[in-house]
N, C-alpha and C positions, 0 to 999 in steps of 0.2 A: 514370379514377378517381383522386381525390386522397386520400391517406392522411395523417392527422395522426400523425406519429411520436411526438410528445410524449405523446399519449394512450395509445399502445400500449406505451411503455416501462414496465417494472415497477420501481417504486421501493420499496426496502425501508424500513420505518419505522426510524428511527435506533436504537431500542432492540433491534433484531434484528441489527444489523450488528456483526460481531466487532470487539473492540478489543484491540490488542496494545501492550504497553509496549515502546518501542524499546530500552530498556536491558535488557529481558528477551531480546529478539531478539539483541542483541549480547553477551549474557552479561556485562554490566558494562563491556565495552570500547567501542570506537567504530566497529567494522565488523561487518557480517553479510552473508552470501551468501544470496540468495533465488532459488529455482529456480521457473520457470514453464515447464512442458512441457520443451523442450530448451534454453531460454534461461537464462542465469545472470546475475543482477543483483547489484550491490553497494549495500548501504545503509550510509551513513556519517553519523555524528553529528559535526557540526562543533564547534569550540571555542565558538562562539556559541550552541550548542544547537539548531541547525537540522538538518533531515534532507535528505540528498542521495541520490537513487536513480539509479544509472547502469547502463548495460548493459555 
């Protein structure tokens, strides 16, 4: 049996996806810690205004 994975994936309409302002997450700074289960990630805003997410 062949299953088409693309058809089974649930894609949310763009207007229902949460939007967060990176400067709110960093409280005006350039770093924020984001926790997912037991993993901790660092979100950094570069001088060029880009976002970097690292483990």
